[in-house]
C-alpha positions in Angstrom: 108.8 83.1 60.2 108.0 84.5 56.1 106.1 87.5 55.7 104.2 88.5 52.3 104.4 92.4 51.5 102.5 94.7 49.1 101.4 98.0 48.2 98.7 100.2 47.1 98.3 103.5 45.5 101.3 103.8 43.3 99.1 105.3 40.0 97.0 107.6 41.6 97.4 111.7 41.3 96.2 111.9 44.9 96.9 110.9 48.1 99.3 108.4 49.9 100.9 105.1 48.8 100.0 102.2 51.2 102.1 98.9 52.0 101.5 96.2 54.3 103.3 93.0 55.8 101.5 89.9 56.6 102.9 86.7 58.7 99.9 84.2 58.0 99.2 82.1 61.0 100.9 78.5 61.1 98.3 75.5 60.7 98.3 74.1 64.5 98.6 70.2 64.3 95.2 68.5 64.3 93.5 71.5 62.2 92.2 71.5 58.7 95.1 72.1 56.1 93.6 75.4 55.1 91.2 77.9 58.0 88.5 79.0 55.2 89.5 82.7 55.0 92.6 81.8 54.0 91.7 79.6 51.1 89.5 82.9 50.1 92.8 84.9 50.0 93.2 86.6 46.5 94.7 89.5 44.6 92.6 92.3 46.2 91.8 93.4 42.6 90.0 90.3 42.2 87.6 90.7 45.3 84.7 92.9 46.0 85.2 95.7 48.6 82.5 93.6 50.6 85.0 90.6 50.3 88.0 92.7 51.0 86.9 93.7 54.2 85.7 90.9 55.4 89.4 89.2 54.9 90.8 92.2 56.2 89.0 91.3 59.5 90.2 88.0 59.8 93.8 89.0 59.0 93.6 91.6 61.5 92.4 89.0 64.0 94.7 85.9 63.1 98.0 87.0 61.3 100.8 89.3 62.6 100.5 92.6 60.3 101.3 95.9 60.0 100.6 98.8 57.3 102.8 102.0 56.9 101.8 105.0 54.3 104.0 107.5 52.6 102.5 110.7 52.0 101.7 112.8 48.9 104.5 115.1 49.9 107.2 112.3 50.4 106.2 111.1 47.1 106.9 114.4 45.4 110.0 114.9 47.1 111.7 111.4 46.6 109.8 109.7 43.8 106.8 106.9 43.7 109.6 104.4 43.5 111.3 105.1 46.2 108.3 106.1 48.7 106.9 102.6 47.9 110.1 101.2 49.0 110.0 103.3 51.7 106.2 102.3 52.5 107.2 98.9 52.3 110.3 98.8 54.4 108.3 100.6 57.0 105.5 98.2 57.2 108.0 95.3 57.6 109.6 97.1 60.6 106.5 98.0 62.7 105.4 93.7 62.6 105.4 92.4 65.8 108.5 90.0 65.0 111.0 90.6 62.7 110.2 88.0 59.8 113.3 85.4 58.5 112.6 86.6 55.0 110.1 88.4 52.7 107.9 87.9 49.5 107.5 90.7 47.9 105.0 91.6 45.1 106.5 92.6 41.7 109.8 93.8 41.1 110.6 95.7 44.4 113.0 94.9 47.0 113.6 96.8 50.2 116.9 98.1 51.7 118.1 95.8 55.0 119.6 92.5 56.0 116.5 90.1 55.5 116.6 87.6 52.9 114.0 88.5 50.3 112.4 87.2 47.1 110.5 89.2 44.4 107.5 87.7 42.8 105.6 89.1 39.5 102.0 88.8 40.4 103.0 87.7 44.1 99.4 88.8 45.2 97.8 86.2 42.9 100.7 83.4 43.9 101.4 83.9 47.5 98.8 83.9 50.3 100.6 85.9 52.5 101.3 88.7 49.7 97.3 88.5 48.9 96.9 89.4 52.5 98.8 92.4 52.1 97.4 93.6 49.2 93.9 93.2 51.0 95.1 95.0 54.0 96.9 97.6 52.0 93.8 98.3 49.8 91.4 98.5 52.0 93.4 100.5 54.2 94.1 103.0 51.6 90.3 103.2 50.3 89.2 104.2 54.0 91.8 106.6 53.9 90.9 108.0 50.6 86.7 108.1 51.4 88.2 110.2 54.3 89.8 112.8 52.4 86.6 112.7 50.3 84.9 114.6 52.9 87.9 117.3 53.3 88.1 117.8 49.3 84.7 117.3 47.9 84.2 117.7 44.4 87.0 115.8 43.3 85.2 111.8 43.8 87.5 110.4 45.8 86.0 108.1 47.7 85.0 106.8 44.2 87.9 107.4 42.2 90.7 106.6 45.1 92.4 109.4 43.6 93.2 107.6 40.5 93.1 109.3 37.1 89.7 109.2 35.9 88.4 111.6 33.6 86.0 112.8 36.1 89.1 113.3 38.7 91.1 115.3 35.8 87.8 117.4 34.7 87.9 118.1 38.8 91.8 119.2 38.8 90.9 121.5 35.7 88.0 123.1 37.4 89.1 123.4 41.0 92.5 123.1 40.9 94.6 120.8 42.9 94.9 120.6 46.4 97.6 119.8 49.4 96.9 116.0 48.8 97.6 115.9 44.9 101.0 114.6 43.4 102.8 117.5 42.0 105.2 115.3 40.8 102.5 113.6 38.5 102.1 114.7 35.1 98.5 115.4 35.0 98.6 117.4 38.3 101.3 119.5 36.7 99.6 120.0 33.5 96.4 121.7 35.7 98.6 123.6 37.8 100.2 125.2 34.8 97.0 125.6 33.0 95.4 127.4 36.0 98.6 129.8 36.0 98.2 130.6 32.2 94.5 131.6 32.7 94.8 133.6 35.8 
C-alpha cells in the first residue's frame, strides 16, 4: 500500500499550510483498468475549482485519505519548511492504516521508518500524489474562504492568502491579523511600516 503525499499553502502570507496523504484503491479483478475519476487526476493547479471539488468528493468516497494542517503560528515558530514536513507527517499518521511506502511531491521527506521517495513534479506524474494535492488544495481553499468572513478586507477568498498586490495593499492599510505569518518578509515590512507611522 503506497500513499501519495503533497502540500499546499507553502508560499502564502496568511493561513495554515495543509497536507494530504492518499492511498488509491486497487482495481478489483474484472473491472475496467482505470476508473474515470482516477484517470482525471491531475496536479491541482491544472484543474478548475469545480473539477477539484468533483474529484475531491470521489477521492473521499473511494480512497483512503487524511488531511492535516499546521497553523501560521507554528509556521512562525519552526519555519515553513519544518511546518510543511510536520503537516505531511501528521497526514500520513492519520491514514486509516499505515502505508508501506510514500511518494512525496518535490524534494520533501518526513521523519519516520516508512520507505519514501521524493518525486519532483510528483503531482503531475503520480496519480496518488495528484489526489493528495487536490484534497489539500480543496481543504485549504475552504479554510481561506471561511477566514475571509472573519477577516474581511484582505481578499482571502480570492487570493487564498498569497502575496497578491491587493493583499499587500490591504496589509499596508489594515495591518496584520493573527492569521498572518509574521516570519514572512512582506508581513514583517507591513508591521514595521505601521510601527514607524504610529
